[in-house]
C-alpha positions as CSV (number, residue, x, y, z in Angstrom):
1,X,-1.9,4.2,-10.2
2,X,-0.1,1.3,-8.8
3,X,-1.6,-2.2,-7.8
4,X,0.3,-3.9,-5.2
5,X,-0.1,-7.5,-3.8
6,X,0.6,-7.1,0.0
7,X,1.3,-10.0,2.4
8,X,0.1,-10.0,5.9
9,X,-2.9,-7.8,5.9
10,X,-5.5,-9.5,8.1
11,X,-7.8,-6.9,9.6
12,X,-9.0,-3.3,9.6
13,X,-6.0,-2.6,11.6
14,X,-3.8,-3.7,8.9
15,X,-5.8,-1.5,6.3
16,X,-5.2,1.7,8.5
17,X,-1.5,0.8,8.9
18,X,-0.9,0.4,5.1
19,X,-3.0,3.4,4.3
20,X,-1.2,5.4,6.6
21,X,2.2,4.5,5.6
22,X,1.3,5.6,2.1
23,X,-0.4,8.7,3.3
24,X,3.0,9.8,5.3
25,X,5.0,10.0,2.1
26,X,2.1,11.5,-0.1
27,X,-0.8,13.4,1.9
28,X,-2.9,13.7,-1.3
29,X,-2.4,9.6,-2.3
30,X,-5.6,7.8,-2.8
31,X,-5.4,4.3,-1.1
32,X,-7.6,1.4,-1.7
33,X,-7.3,-1.8,0.0
34,X,-9.1,-5.2,-0.9
35,X,-8.3,-7.3,2.2
36,X,-9.4,-10.8,0.8
37,X,-7.4,-10.3,-2.3
38,X,-4.5,-8.6,-0.6
39,X,-4.4,-6.0,-3.0
40,X,-3.7,-2.4,-2.8
41,X,-4.2,0.2,-5.3
42,X,-2.4,3.5,-4.7
43,X,-3.0,6.8,-6.7
44,X,0.0,9.0,-6.0
45,X,2.7,11.0,-7.6
46,X,5.2,9.2,-5.2
47,X,7.5,6.9,-6.7
48,X,6.5,3.2,-6.6
49,X,9.7,2.2,-4.7
50,X,9.1,4.8,-2.1
51,X,5.6,3.5,-1.5
52,X,6.8,-0.2,-1.4
53,X,9.2,1.0,1.3
54,X,6.7,2.6,3.4
55,X,4.6,-0.5,3.6
56,X,7.4,-2.7,4.3
57,X,8.4,-0.3,7.2
58,X,4.9,-0.8,8.5
59,X,5.4,-4.5,8.6
60,X,3.9,-5.8,5.4
61,X,5.6,-7.7,2.6
62,X,5.1,-6.2,-1.0
63,X,5.0,-9.2,-2.8
64,X,4.5,-7.7,-6.5
65,X,3.4,-4.6,-7.8
66,X,2.4,-3.2,-11.4
67,X,1.6,0.1,-12.9
68,X,-2.3,0.2,-13.9
């Protein structure tokens, strides 16, 4: 499981965009977004760099990440 600090998320559309970006690279991924904290938790077999790239391609900056 990864926890990512994602900048630029402000609304439900942002939550959907980030979630869909991750699911596009791993359909079985579980994604949880804490909008006020700007944190995204991802449970996925995909590489963390692929997850970060997918979120960046959706238009959001991944400021930091860690395995949890």
